[in-house]
PyMOL Python script that loads the backbone (N, CA, C, O; Angstrom):
from pymol import cmd

cmd.read_pdbstr("""\
ATOM      1  N   MET A   1      13.048 -11.892  -4.328  1.00  0.00           N
ATOM      2  CA  MET A   1      12.880 -10.646  -5.055  1.00  0.00           C
ATOM      3  C   MET A   1      13.763 -10.689  -6.297  1.00  0.00           C
ATOM      4  O   MET A   1      14.929 -11.080  -6.235  1.00  0.00           O
ATOM      5  N   LEU A   2      13.197 -10.286  -7.403  1.00  0.00           N
ATOM      6  CA  LEU A   2      13.916 -10.280  -8.664  1.00  0.00           C
ATOM      7  C   LEU A   2      14.761  -9.019  -8.781  1.00  0.00           C
ATOM      8  O   LEU A   2      14.369  -7.962  -8.287  1.00  0.00           O
ATOM      9  N   PRO A   3      15.911  -9.122  -9.426  1.00  0.00           N
ATOM     10  CA  PRO A   3      16.707  -7.919  -9.661  1.00  0.00           C
ATOM     11  C   PRO A   3      15.974  -7.011 -10.650  1.00  0.00           C
ATOM     12  O   PRO A   3      15.158  -7.492 -11.437  1.00  0.00           O
ATOM     13  N   PRO A   4      16.251  -5.719 -10.621  1.00  0.00           N
ATOM     14  CA  PRO A   4      15.582  -4.817 -11.561  1.00  0.00           C
ATOM     15  C   PRO A   4      15.981  -5.157 -12.998  1.00  0.00           C
ATOM     16  O   PRO A   4      17.088  -5.639 -13.239  1.00  0.00           O
ATOM     17  N   PRO A   5      15.087  -4.909 -13.943  1.00  0.00           N
ATOM     18  CA  PRO A   5      15.404  -5.223 -15.330  1.00  0.00           C
ATOM     19  C   PRO A   5      16.536  -4.349 -15.842  1.00  0.00           C
ATOM     20  O   PRO A   5      16.666  -3.180 -15.477  1.00  0.00           O
ATOM     21  N   ARG A   6      17.350  -4.949 -16.697  1.00  0.00           N
ATOM     22  CA  ARG A   6      18.431  -4.191 -17.313  1.00  0.00           C
ATOM     23  C   ARG A   6      17.861  -3.341 -18.439  1.00  0.00           C
ATOM     24  O   ARG A   6      16.878  -3.735 -19.066  1.00  0.00           O
ATOM     25  N   PRO A   7      18.451  -2.192 -18.707  1.00  0.00           N
ATOM     26  CA  PRO A   7      17.991  -1.409 -19.861  1.00  0.00           C
ATOM     27  C   PRO A   7      18.172  -2.237 -21.128  1.00  0.00           C
ATOM     28  O   PRO A   7      19.243  -2.791 -21.376  1.00  0.00           O
ATOM     29  N   ALA A   8      17.134  -2.309 -21.905  1.00  0.00           N
ATOM     30  CA  ALA A   8      17.168  -3.125 -23.114  1.00  0.00           C
ATOM     31  C   ALA A   8      17.715  -2.322 -24.283  1.00  0.00           C
ATOM     32  O   ALA A   8      17.551  -1.105 -24.363  1.00  0.00           O
ATOM     33  N   ALA A   9      18.359  -3.029 -25.170  1.00  0.00           N
ATOM     34  CA  ALA A   9      18.828  -2.394 -26.392  1.00  0.00           C
ATOM     35  C   ALA A   9      17.606  -2.042 -27.227  1.00  0.00           C
ATOM     36  O   ALA A   9      16.582  -2.722 -27.167  1.00  0.00           O
ATOM     37  N   ALA A  10      17.722  -0.995 -27.990  1.00  0.00           N
ATOM     38  CA  ALA A  10      16.596  -0.582 -28.822  1.00  0.00           C
ATOM     39  C   ALA A  10      16.281  -1.670 -29.833  1.00  0.00           C
ATOM     40  O   ALA A  10      17.109  -2.016 -30.675  1.00  0.00           O
ATOM     41  N   THR A  11      15.072  -2.202 -29.736  1.00  0.00           N
ATOM     42  CA  THR A  11      14.623  -3.240 -30.649  1.00  0.00           C
ATOM     43  C   THR A  11      13.565  -2.645 -31.549  1.00  0.00           C
ATOM     44  O   THR A  11      12.537  -2.175 -31.062  1.00  0.00           O
ATOM     45  N   PRO A  12      13.793  -2.653 -32.854  1.00  0.00           N
ATOM     46  CA  PRO A  12      12.780  -2.084 -33.733  1.00  0.00           C
ATOM     47  C   PRO A  12      11.504  -2.918 -33.699  1.00  0.00           C
ATOM     48  O   PRO A  12      11.547  -4.145 -33.618  1.00  0.00           O
ATOM     49  N   ALA A  13      10.381  -2.234 -33.763  1.00  0.00           N
ATOM     50  CA  ALA A  13       9.095  -2.936 -33.771  1.00  0.00           C
ATOM     51  C   ALA A  13       8.974  -3.723 -35.066  1.00  0.00           C
ATOM     52  O   ALA A  13       9.566  -3.345 -36.077  1.00  0.00           O
ATOM     53  N   PRO A  14       8.227  -4.797 -35.049  1.00  0.00           N
ATOM     54  CA  PRO A  14       8.026  -5.570 -36.271  1.00  0.00           C
ATOM     55  C   PRO A  14       7.463  -4.699 -37.374  1.00  0.00           C
ATOM     56  O   PRO A  14       6.667  -3.794 -37.122  1.00  0.00           O
ATOM     57  N   LYS A  15       7.877  -4.975 -38.590  1.00  0.00           N
ATOM     58  CA  LYS A  15       7.426  -4.172 -39.711  1.00  0.00           C
ATOM     59  C   LYS A  15       6.066  -4.673 -40.179  1.00  0.00           C
ATOM     60  O   LYS A  15       5.921  -5.806 -40.639  1.00  0.00           O
ATOM     61  N   ILE A  16       5.097  -3.817 -40.050  1.00  0.00           N
ATOM     62  CA  ILE A  16       3.749  -4.098 -40.503  1.00  0.00           C
ATOM     63  C   ILE A  16       3.391  -2.977 -41.466  1.00  0.00           C
ATOM     64  O   ILE A  16       3.734  -1.819 -41.231  1.00  0.00           O
ATOM     65  N   ALA A  17       2.709  -3.315 -42.535  1.00  0.00           N
ATOM     66  CA  ALA A  17       2.387  -2.335 -43.563  1.00  0.00           C
ATOM     67  C   ALA A  17       1.782  -1.077 -42.962  1.00  0.00           C
ATOM     68  O   ALA A  17       0.769  -1.130 -42.264  1.00  0.00           O
ATOM     69  N   ASP A  18       2.408   0.041 -43.238  1.00  0.00           N
ATOM     70  CA  ASP A  18       1.972   1.364 -42.825  1.00  0.00           C
ATOM     71  C   ASP A  18       1.664   1.443 -41.328  1.00  0.00           C
ATOM     72  O   ASP A  18       0.505   1.536 -40.925  1.00  0.00           O
ATOM     73  N   ILE A  19       2.703   1.405 -40.527  1.00  0.00           N
ATOM     74  CA  ILE A  19       2.590   1.393 -39.071  1.00  0.00           C
ATOM     75  C   ILE A  19       1.941   2.666 -38.531  1.00  0.00           C
ATOM     76  O   ILE A  19       1.466   2.670 -37.395  1.00  0.00           O
ATOM     77  N   ASP A  20       1.909   3.759 -39.325  1.00  0.00           N
ATOM     78  CA  ASP A  20       1.321   5.002 -38.862  1.00  0.00           C
ATOM     79  C   ASP A  20      -0.188   4.920 -38.751  1.00  0.00           C
ATOM     80  O   ASP A  20      -0.802   5.712 -38.037  1.00  0.00           O
ATOM     81  N   GLN A  21      -0.792   3.970 -39.448  1.00  0.00           N
ATOM     82  CA  GLN A  21      -2.231   3.812 -39.335  1.00  0.00           C
ATOM     83  C   GLN A  21      -2.548   3.073 -38.044  1.00  0.00           C
ATOM     84  O   GLN A  21      -1.680   2.450 -37.434  1.00  0.00           O
ATOM     85  N   GLU A  22      -3.800   3.157 -37.648  1.00  0.00           N
ATOM     86  CA  GLU A  22      -4.244   2.471 -36.436  1.00  0.00           C
ATOM     87  C   GLU A  22      -4.046   0.965 -36.596  1.00  0.00           C
ATOM     88  O   GLU A  22      -4.331   0.400 -37.652  1.00  0.00           O
ATOM     89  N   LEU A  23      -3.564   0.336 -35.557  1.00  0.00           N
ATOM     90  CA  LEU A  23      -3.323  -1.103 -35.574  1.00  0.00           C
ATOM     91  C   LEU A  23      -4.643  -1.824 -35.324  1.00  0.00           C
ATOM     92  O   LEU A  23      -5.292  -1.608 -34.301  1.00  0.00           O
ATOM     93  N   VAL A  24      -5.035  -2.675 -36.257  1.00  0.00           N
ATOM     94  CA  VAL A  24      -6.262  -3.456 -36.124  1.00  0.00           C
ATOM     95  C   VAL A  24      -5.835  -4.902 -35.896  1.00  0.00           C
ATOM     96  O   VAL A  24      -5.407  -5.593 -36.820  1.00  0.00           O
ATOM     97  N   LEU A  25      -5.961  -5.344 -34.649  1.00  0.00           N
ATOM     98  CA  LEU A  25      -5.463  -6.669 -34.279  1.00  0.00           C
ATOM     99  C   LEU A  25      -6.120  -7.781 -35.086  1.00  0.00           C
ATOM    100  O   LEU A  25      -5.483  -8.788 -35.398  1.00  0.00           O
ATOM    101  N   GLU A  26      -7.386  -7.600 -35.422  1.00  0.00           N
ATOM    102  CA  GLU A  26      -8.094  -8.635 -36.168  1.00  0.00           C
ATOM    103  C   GLU A  26      -7.525  -8.828 -37.563  1.00  0.00           C
ATOM    104  O   GLU A  26      -7.706  -9.891 -38.157  1.00  0.00           O
ATOM    105  N   ASP A  27      -6.839  -7.822 -38.100  1.00  0.00           N
ATOM    106  CA  ASP A  27      -6.277  -7.911 -39.447  1.00  0.00           C
ATOM    107  C   ASP A  27      -4.898  -8.565 -39.476  1.00  0.00           C
ATOM    108  O   ASP A  27      -4.377  -8.850 -40.555  1.00  0.00           O
ATOM    109  N   LEU A  28      -4.299  -8.808 -38.311  1.00  0.00           N
ATOM    110  CA  LEU A  28      -2.966  -9.411 -38.269  1.00  0.00           C
ATOM    111  C   LEU A  28      -3.048 -10.909 -38.525  1.00  0.00           C
ATOM    112  O   LEU A  28      -3.979 -11.580 -38.081  1.00  0.00           O
ATOM    113  N   THR A  29      -2.061 -11.417 -39.245  1.00  0.00           N
ATOM    114  CA  THR A  29      -1.970 -12.861 -39.443  1.00  0.00           C
ATOM    115  C   THR A  29      -1.337 -13.489 -38.206  1.00  0.00           C
ATOM    116  O   THR A  29      -0.800 -12.788 -37.349  1.00  0.00           O
ATOM    117  N   ARG A  30      -1.402 -14.801 -38.122  1.00  0.00           N
ATOM    118  CA  ARG A  30      -0.763 -15.489 -36.992  1.00  0.00           C
ATOM    119  C   ARG A  30       0.729 -15.201 -36.969  1.00  0.00           C
ATOM    120  O   ARG A  30       1.320 -15.028 -35.903  1.00  0.00           O
ATOM    121  N   GLU A  31       1.331 -15.151 -38.145  1.00  0.00           N
ATOM    122  CA  GLU A  31       2.775 -14.881 -38.216  1.00  0.00           C
ATOM    123  C   GLU A  31       3.087 -13.468 -37.735  1.00  0.00           C
ATOM    124  O   GLU A  31       4.090 -13.264 -37.050  1.00  0.00           O
ATOM    125  N   GLN A  32       2.265 -12.502 -38.071  1.00  0.00           N
ATOM    126  CA  GLN A  32       2.492 -11.129 -37.617  1.00  0.00           C
ATOM    127  C   GLN A  32       2.335 -11.026 -36.100  1.00  0.00           C
ATOM    128  O   GLN A  32       3.111 -10.335 -35.440  1.00  0.00           O
ATOM    129  N   VAL A  33       1.339 -11.707 -35.551  1.00  0.00           N
ATOM    130  CA  VAL A  33       1.168 -11.712 -34.095  1.00  0.00           C
ATOM    131  C   VAL A  33       2.392 -12.332 -33.437  1.00  0.00           C
ATOM    132  O   VAL A  33       2.899 -11.809 -32.445  1.00  0.00           O
ATOM    133  N   ARG A  34       2.864 -13.439 -33.984  1.00  0.00           N
ATOM    134  CA  ARG A  34       4.065 -14.092 -33.459  1.00  0.00           C
ATOM    135  C   ARG A  34       5.262 -13.151 -33.544  1.00  0.00           C
ATOM    136  O   ARG A  34       6.090 -13.123 -32.633  1.00  0.00           O
ATOM    137  N   ASN A  35       5.364 -12.381 -34.624  1.00  0.00           N
ATOM    138  CA  ASN A  35       6.474 -11.433 -34.794  1.00  0.00           C
ATOM    139  C   ASN A  35       6.429 -10.295 -33.779  1.00  0.00           C
ATOM    140  O   ASN A  35       7.453  -9.660 -33.530  1.00  0.00           O
ATOM    141  N   TRP A  36       5.287 -10.027 -33.199  1.00  0.00           N
ATOM    142  CA  TRP A  36       5.177  -9.058 -32.112  1.00  0.00           C
ATOM    143  C   TRP A  36       5.481  -9.721 -30.775  1.00  0.00           C
ATOM    144  O   TRP A  36       6.206  -9.163 -29.952  1.00  0.00           O
ATOM    145  N   ARG A  37       4.926 -10.914 -30.558  1.00  0.00           N
ATOM    146  CA  ARG A  37       5.007 -11.549 -29.242  1.00  0.00           C
ATOM    147  C   ARG A  37       6.398 -12.068 -28.881  1.00  0.00           C
ATOM    148  O   ARG A  37       6.856 -11.874 -27.755  1.00  0.00           O
ATOM    149  N   VAL A  38       7.061 -12.714 -29.810  1.00  0.00           N
ATOM    150  CA  VAL A  38       8.356 -13.330 -29.489  1.00  0.00           C
ATOM    151  C   VAL A  38       9.378 -12.292 -29.036  1.00  0.00           C
ATOM    152  O   VAL A  38      10.007 -12.498 -27.998  1.00  0.00           O
ATOM    153  N   PRO A  39       9.579 -11.190 -29.756  1.00  0.00           N
ATOM    154  CA  PRO A  39      10.535 -10.189 -29.258  1.00  0.00           C
ATOM    155  C   PRO A  39      10.089  -9.552 -27.939  1.00  0.00           C
ATOM    156  O   PRO A  39      10.925  -9.189 -27.112  1.00  0.00           O
ATOM    157  N   ALA A  40       8.769  -9.415 -27.741  1.00  0.00           N
ATOM    158  CA  ALA A  40       8.270  -8.799 -26.508  1.00  0.00           C
ATOM    159  C   ALA A  40       8.560  -9.668 -25.293  1.00  0.00           C
ATOM    160  O   ALA A  40       8.667  -9.149 -24.182  1.00  0.00           O
ATOM    161  N   LEU A  41       8.689 -10.965 -25.478  1.00  0.00           N
ATOM    162  CA  LEU A  41       9.051 -11.844 -24.365  1.00  0.00           C
ATOM    163  C   LEU A  41      10.444 -11.515 -23.840  1.00  0.00           C
ATOM    164  O   LEU A  41      10.724 -11.682 -22.653  1.00  0.00           O
ATOM    165  N   LYS A  42      11.306 -11.051 -24.723  1.00  0.00           N
ATOM    166  CA  LYS A  42      12.692 -10.739 -24.351  1.00  0.00           C
ATOM    167  C   LYS A  42      12.878  -9.260 -24.015  1.00  0.00           C
ATOM    168  O   LYS A  42      13.773  -8.904 -23.248  1.00  0.00           O
ATOM    169  N   ASP A  43      12.044  -8.409 -24.580  1.00  0.00           N
ATOM    170  CA  ASP A  43      12.194  -6.964 -24.407  1.00  0.00           C
ATOM    171  C   ASP A  43      10.843  -6.371 -24.001  1.00  0.00           C
ATOM    172  O   ASP A  43      10.008  -6.075 -24.857  1.00  0.00           O
ATOM    173  N   HIS A  44      10.632  -6.200 -22.697  1.00  0.00           N
ATOM    174  CA  HIS A  44       9.354  -5.709 -22.207  1.00  0.00           C
ATOM    175  C   HIS A  44       9.082  -4.267 -22.614  1.00  0.00           C
ATOM    176  O   HIS A  44       7.950  -3.795 -22.505  1.00  0.00           O
ATOM    177  N   GLN A  45      10.103  -3.567 -23.078  1.00  0.00           N
ATOM    178  CA  GLN A  45       9.887  -2.194 -23.535  1.00  0.00           C
ATOM    179  C   GLN A  45       8.918  -2.180 -24.716  1.00  0.00           C
ATOM    180  O   GLN A  45       8.195  -1.202 -24.907  1.00  0.00           O
ATOM    181  N   MET A  46       8.896  -3.241 -25.500  1.00  0.00           N
ATOM    182  CA  MET A  46       7.941  -3.323 -26.610  1.00  0.00           C
ATOM    183  C   MET A  46       6.508  -3.292 -26.091  1.00  0.00           C
ATOM    184  O   MET A  46       5.630  -2.695 -26.713  1.00  0.00           O
ATOM    185  N   VAL A  47       6.276  -3.933 -24.957  1.00  0.00           N
ATOM    186  CA  VAL A  47       4.946  -3.931 -24.348  1.00  0.00           C
ATOM    187  C   VAL A  47       4.582  -2.507 -23.933  1.00  0.00           C
ATOM    188  O   VAL A  47       3.478  -2.042 -24.219  1.00  0.00           O
ATOM    189  N   PHE A  48       5.499  -1.816 -23.264  1.00  0.00           N
ATOM    190  CA  PHE A  48       5.234  -0.454 -22.809  1.00  0.00           C
ATOM    191  C   PHE A  48       5.052   0.502 -23.987  1.00  0.00           C
ATOM    192  O   PHE A  48       4.203   1.392 -23.938  1.00  0.00           O
ATOM    193  N   ASP A  49       5.843   0.323 -25.041  1.00  0.00           N
ATOM    194  CA  ASP A  49       5.690   1.167 -26.226  1.00  0.00           C
ATOM    195  C   ASP A  49       4.317   0.961 -26.863  1.00  0.00           C
ATOM    196  O   ASP A  49       3.679   1.914 -27.311  1.00  0.00           O
ATOM    197  N   HIS A  50       3.875  -0.291 -26.898  1.00  0.00           N
ATOM    198  CA  HIS A  50       2.557  -0.588 -27.459  1.00  0.00           C
ATOM    199  C   HIS A  50       1.463   0.046 -26.592  1.00  0.00           C
ATOM    200  O   HIS A  50       0.505   0.614 -27.117  1.00  0.00           O
ATOM    201  N   ILE A  51       1.604  -0.050 -25.282  1.00  0.00           N
ATOM    202  CA  ILE A  51       0.628   0.552 -24.380  1.00  0.00           C
ATOM    203  C   ILE A  51       0.581   2.064 -24.584  1.00  0.00           C
ATOM    204  O   ILE A  51      -0.499   2.652 -24.628  1.00  0.00           O
ATOM    205  N   ASP A  52       1.743   2.690 -24.708  1.00  0.00           N
ATOM    206  CA  ASP A  52       1.786   4.139 -24.905  1.00  0.00           C
ATOM    207  C   ASP A  52       1.072   4.552 -26.192  1.00  0.00           C
ATOM    208  O   ASP A  52       0.422   5.596 -26.245  1.00  0.00           O
ATOM    209  N   ARG A  53       1.201   3.729 -27.217  1.00  0.00           N
ATOM    210  CA  ARG A  53       0.631   4.095 -28.517  1.00  0.00           C
ATOM    211  C   ARG A  53      -0.824   3.663 -28.692  1.00  0.00           C
ATOM    212  O   ARG A  53      -1.636   4.426 -29.216  1.00  0.00           O
ATOM    213  N   TYR A  54      -1.158   2.452 -28.258  1.00  0.00           N
ATOM    214  CA  TYR A  54      -2.478   1.893 -28.550  1.00  0.00           C
ATOM    215  C   TYR A  54      -3.327   1.628 -27.309  1.00  0.00           C
ATOM    216  O   TYR A  54      -4.514   1.327 -27.436  1.00  0.00           O
ATOM    217  N   GLY A  55      -2.755   1.732 -26.131  1.00  0.00           N
ATOM    218  CA  GLY A  55      -3.509   1.511 -24.905  1.00  0.00           C
ATOM    219  C   GLY A  55      -3.305   0.114 -24.336  1.00  0.00           C
ATOM    220  O   GLY A  55      -2.916  -0.819 -25.039  1.00  0.00           O
ATOM    221  N   GLU A  56      -3.580   0.000 -23.045  1.00  0.00           N
ATOM    222  CA  GLU A  56      -3.375  -1.271 -22.347  1.00  0.00           C
ATOM    223  C   GLU A  56      -4.301  -2.385 -22.828  1.00  0.00           C
ATOM    224  O   GLU A  56      -3.849  -3.525 -22.942  1.00  0.00           O
ATOM    225  N   PRO A  57      -5.583  -2.110 -23.118  1.00  0.00           N
ATOM    226  CA  PRO A  57      -6.429  -3.213 -23.604  1.00  0.00           C
ATOM    227  C   PRO A  57      -5.892  -3.852 -24.886  1.00  0.00           C
ATOM    228  O   PRO A  57      -5.956  -5.070 -25.050  1.00  0.00           O
ATOM    229  N   SER A  58      -5.367  -3.031 -25.787  1.00  0.00           N
ATOM    230  CA  SER A  58      -4.789  -3.564 -27.019  1.00  0.00           C
ATOM    231  C   SER A  58      -3.564  -4.419 -26.716  1.00  0.00           C
ATOM    232  O   SER A  58      -3.382  -5.483 -27.307  1.00  0.00           O
ATOM    233  N   ALA A  59      -2.721  -3.950 -25.789  1.00  0.00           N
ATOM    234  CA  ALA A  59      -1.522  -4.714 -25.418  1.00  0.00           C
ATOM    235  C   ALA A  59      -1.902  -6.059 -24.807  1.00  0.00           C
ATOM    236  O   ALA A  59      -1.270  -7.075 -25.094  1.00  0.00           O
ATOM    237  N   ARG A  60      -2.931  -6.066 -23.969  1.00  0.00           N
ATOM    238  CA  ARG A  60      -3.370  -7.318 -23.344  1.00  0.00           C
ATOM    239  C   ARG A  60      -3.922  -8.290 -24.390  1.00  0.00           C
ATOM    240  O   ARG A  60      -3.755  -9.502 -24.251  1.00  0.00           O
ATOM    241  N   ARG A  61      -4.564  -7.782 -25.414  1.00  0.00           N
ATOM    242  CA  ARG A  61      -5.087  -8.652 -26.466  1.00  0.00           C
ATOM    243  C   ARG A  61      -3.959  -9.170 -27.356  1.00  0.00           C
ATOM    244  O   ARG A  61      -3.968 -10.336 -27.751  1.00  0.00           O
ATOM    245  N   LEU A  62      -2.994  -8.316 -27.673  1.00  0.00           N
ATOM    246  CA  LEU A  62      -1.911  -8.723 -28.571  1.00  0.00           C
ATOM    247  C   LEU A  62      -0.895  -9.614 -27.868  1.00  0.00           C
ATOM    248  O   LEU A  62      -0.541 -10.675 -28.382  1.00  0.00           O
ATOM    249  N   PHE A  63      -0.430  -9.196 -26.711  1.00  0.00           N
ATOM    250  CA  PHE A  63       0.664  -9.909 -26.051  1.00  0.00           C
ATOM    251  C   PHE A  63       0.184 -10.969 -25.065  1.00  0.00           C
ATOM    252  O   PHE A  63       0.846 -11.999 -24.929  1.00  0.00           O
ATOM    253  N   SER A  64      -0.898 -10.773 -24.394  1.00  0.00           N
ATOM    254  CA  SER A  64      -1.526 -11.640 -23.391  1.00  0.00           C
ATOM    255  C   SER A  64      -1.521 -10.909 -22.051  1.00  0.00           C
ATOM    256  O   SER A  64      -0.647 -10.091 -21.766  1.00  0.00           O
ATOM    257  N   ASN A  65      -2.515 -11.229 -21.252  1.00  0.00           N
ATOM    258  CA  ASN A  65      -2.602 -10.633 -19.909  1.00  0.00           C
ATOM    259  C   ASN A  65      -1.363 -10.974 -19.096  1.00  0.00           C
ATOM    260  O   ASN A  65      -0.827 -10.135 -18.371  1.00  0.00           O
ATOM    261  N   GLN A  66      -0.919 -12.207 -19.226  1.00  0.00           N
ATOM    262  CA  GLN A  66       0.226 -12.668 -18.440  1.00  0.00           C
ATOM    263  C   GLN A  66       1.486 -11.860 -18.754  1.00  0.00           C
ATOM    264  O   GLN A  66       2.205 -11.461 -17.839  1.00  0.00           O
ATOM    265  N   LEU A  67       1.757 -11.619 -20.025  1.00  0.00           N
ATOM    266  CA  LEU A  67       2.968 -10.885 -20.397  1.00  0.00           C
ATOM    267  C   LEU A  67       2.886  -9.424 -19.948  1.00  0.00           C
ATOM    268  O   LEU A  67       3.876  -8.869 -19.471  1.00  0.00           O
ATOM    269  N   VAL A  68       1.729  -8.805 -20.094  1.00  0.00           N
ATOM    270  CA  VAL A  68       1.577  -7.418 -19.644  1.00  0.00           C
ATOM    271  C   VAL A  68       1.734  -7.339 -18.131  1.00  0.00           C
ATOM    272  O   VAL A  68       2.405  -6.441 -17.622  1.00  0.00           O
ATOM    273  N   ASP A  69       1.117  -8.275 -17.409  1.00  0.00           N
ATOM    274  CA  ASP A  69       1.259  -8.297 -15.949  1.00  0.00           C
ATOM    275  C   ASP A  69       2.715  -8.500 -15.539  1.00  0.00           C
ATOM    276  O   ASP A  69       3.198  -7.863 -14.602  1.00  0.00           O
ATOM    277  N   GLN A  70       3.406  -9.385 -16.240  1.00  0.00           N
ATOM    278  CA  GLN A  70       4.816  -9.646 -15.931  1.00  0.00           C
ATOM    279  C   GLN A  70       5.660  -8.394 -16.177  1.00  0.00           C
ATOM    280  O   GLN A  70       6.524  -8.063 -15.365  1.00  0.00           O
ATOM    281  N   ALA A  71       5.422  -7.709 -17.269  1.00  0.00           N
ATOM    282  CA  ALA A  71       6.176  -6.490 -17.573  1.00  0.00           C
ATOM    283  C   ALA A  71       5.916  -5.425 -16.514  1.00  0.00           C
ATOM    284  O   ALA A  71       6.841  -4.743 -16.072  1.00  0.00           O
ATOM    285  N   GLU A  72       4.651  -5.283 -16.108  1.00  0.00           N
ATOM    286  CA  GLU A  72       4.313  -4.313 -15.073  1.00  0.00           C
ATOM    287  C   GLU A  72       4.994  -4.657 -13.753  1.00  0.00           C
ATOM    288  O   GLU A  72       5.484  -3.772 -13.052  1.00  0.00           O
ATOM    289  N   ALA A  73       5.023  -5.932 -13.419  1.00  0.00           N
ATOM    290  CA  ALA A  73       5.648  -6.359 -12.162  1.00  0.00           C
ATOM    291  C   ALA A  73       7.144  -6.093 -12.190  1.00  0.00           C
ATOM    292  O   ALA A  73       7.716  -5.678 -11.182  1.00  0.00           O
ATOM    293  N   LEU A  74       7.786  -6.325 -13.328  1.00  0.00           N
ATOM    294  CA  LEU A  74       9.221  -6.078 -13.428  1.00  0.00           C
ATOM    295  C   LEU A  74       9.547  -4.591 -13.318  1.00  0.00           C
ATOM    296  O   LEU A  74      10.581  -4.210 -12.769  1.00  0.00           O
ATOM    297  N   LEU A  75       8.674  -3.777 -13.833  1.00  0.00           N
ATOM    298  CA  LEU A  75       8.914  -2.338 -13.762  1.00  0.00           C
ATOM    299  C   LEU A  75       8.652  -1.815 -12.358  1.00  0.00           C
ATOM    300  O   LEU A  75       9.304  -0.871 -11.911  1.00  0.00           O
ATOM    301  N   GLY A  76       7.718  -2.414 -11.677  1.00  0.00           N
ATOM    302  CA  GLY A  76       7.374  -1.973 -10.327  1.00  0.00           C
ATOM    303  C   GLY A  76       6.117  -1.133 -10.350  1.00  0.00           C
ATOM    304  O   GLY A  76       5.930  -0.309 -11.245  1.00  0.00           O
ATOM    305  N   ALA A  77       5.275  -1.332  -9.392  1.00  0.00           N
ATOM    306  CA  ALA A  77       3.967  -0.680  -9.384  1.00  0.00           C
ATOM    307  C   ALA A  77       4.075   0.838  -9.360  1.00  0.00           C
ATOM    308  O   ALA A  77       3.353   1.511 -10.096  1.00  0.00           O
ATOM    309  N   GLY A  78       4.945   1.390  -8.545  1.00  0.00           N
ATOM    310  CA  GLY A  78       5.062   2.842  -8.461  1.00  0.00           C
ATOM    311  C   GLY A  78       5.514   3.467  -9.759  1.00  0.00           C
ATOM    312  O   GLY A  78       4.949   4.466 -10.203  1.00  0.00           O
ATOM    313  N   ALA A  79       6.526   2.889 -10.366  1.00  0.00           N
ATOM    314  CA  ALA A  79       7.021   3.408 -11.637  1.00  0.00           C
ATOM    315  C   ALA A  79       5.966   3.247 -12.722  1.00  0.00           C
ATOM    316  O   ALA A  79       5.815   4.121 -13.575  1.00  0.00           O
ATOM    317  N   TRP A  80       5.232   2.133 -12.696  1.00  0.00           N
ATOM    318  CA  TRP A  80       4.196   1.906 -13.700  1.00  0.00           C
ATOM    319  C   TRP A  80       3.093   2.962 -13.577  1.00  0.00           C
ATOM    320  O   TRP A  80       2.624   3.484 -14.588  1.00  0.00           O
ATOM    321  N   LEU A  81       2.682   3.274 -12.367  1.00  0.00           N
ATOM    322  CA  LEU A  81       1.625   4.261 -12.185  1.00  0.00           C
ATOM    323  C   LEU A  81       2.065   5.635 -12.670  1.00  0.00           C
ATOM    324  O   LEU A  81       1.295   6.347 -13.314  1.00  0.00           O
ATOM    325  N   ARG A  82       3.297   6.003 -12.363  1.00  0.00           N
ATOM    326  CA  ARG A  82       3.803   7.301 -12.832  1.00  0.00           C
ATOM    327  C   ARG A  82       3.900   7.308 -14.343  1.00  0.00           C
ATOM    328  O   ARG A  82       3.540   8.296 -14.983  1.00  0.00           O
ATOM    329  N   ARG A  83       4.385   6.213 -14.926  1.00  0.00           N
ATOM    330  CA  ARG A  83       4.589   6.128 -16.373  1.00  0.00           C
ATOM    331  C   ARG A  83       3.259   6.202 -17.116  1.00  0.00           C
ATOM    332  O   ARG A  83       3.179   6.818 -18.179  1.00  0.00           O
ATOM    333  N   SER A  84       2.235   5.593 -16.577  1.00  0.00           N
ATOM    334  CA  SER A  84       0.949   5.532 -17.261  1.00  0.00           C
ATOM    335  C   SER A  84       0.090   6.757 -17.004  1.00  0.00           C
ATOM    336  O   SER A  84      -0.965   6.914 -17.618  1.00  0.00           O
ATOM    337  N   GLY A  85       0.533   7.633 -16.095  1.00  0.00           N
ATOM    338  CA  GLY A  85      -0.245   8.819 -15.788  1.00  0.00           C
ATOM    339  C   GLY A  85      -1.382   8.553 -14.828  1.00  0.00           C
ATOM    340  O   GLY A  85      -2.238   9.416 -14.633  1.00  0.00           O
ATOM    341  N   ARG A  86      -1.410   7.384 -14.226  1.00  0.00           N
ATOM    342  CA  ARG A  86      -2.484   7.036 -13.303  1.00  0.00           C
ATOM    343  C   ARG A  86      -2.216   7.537 -11.888  1.00  0.00           C
ATOM    344  O   ARG A  86      -3.083   7.458 -11.017  1.00  0.00           O
ATOM    345  N   CYS A  87      -1.039   8.041 -11.673  1.00  0.00           N
ATOM    346  CA  CYS A  87      -0.663   8.520 -10.341  1.00  0.00           C
ATOM    347  C   CYS A  87      -0.353  10.005 -10.466  1.00  0.00           C
ATOM    348  O   CYS A  87       0.474  10.402 -11.287  1.00  0.00           O
ATOM    349  N   ARG A  88      -1.003  10.814  -9.667  1.00  0.00           N
ATOM    350  CA  ARG A  88      -0.746  12.244  -9.689  1.00  0.00           C
ATOM    351  C   ARG A  88       0.250  12.614  -8.613  1.00  0.00           C
ATOM    352  O   ARG A  88       0.122  12.218  -7.454  1.00  0.00           O
ATOM    353  N   ARG A  89       1.239  13.376  -9.020  1.00  0.00           N
ATOM    354  CA  ARG A  89       2.197  13.865  -8.020  1.00  0.00           C
ATOM    355  C   ARG A  89       1.580  15.048  -7.312  1.00  0.00           C
ATOM    356  O   ARG A  89       0.929  15.890  -7.930  1.00  0.00           O
ATOM    357  N   GLN A  90       1.788  15.103  -6.021  1.00  0.00           N
ATOM    358  CA  GLN A  90       1.199  16.173  -5.236  1.00  0.00           C
ATOM    359  C   GLN A  90       2.227  17.190  -4.849  1.00  0.00           C
ATOM    360  O   GLN A  90       1.904  18.170  -4.179  1.00  0.00           O
TER     361      GLN A  90
END
""", "prot")
cmd.dss("prot")
cmd.show_as("cartoon", "prot")
cmd.util.cbc("prot")
cmd.orient("prot")
């Protein structure tokens, strides 16, 4: 069993022109994709922030299924369900 993840230091998201607009993955260069993926390998909060803003399918396309699955596993299934709103408290 892995120890729980440590709280990560706030890592600013990569700077992409006008981040307030919708993120279009097809418009990103290889370097921009790399600038998202490399920090996300070290800080899974970037994956969760991306999911919160753009949805899980976008995160799986940008970061990879493996990285999203790994981040979810580290957080724990119960916490992930509550965080994503997929679990209703009774």
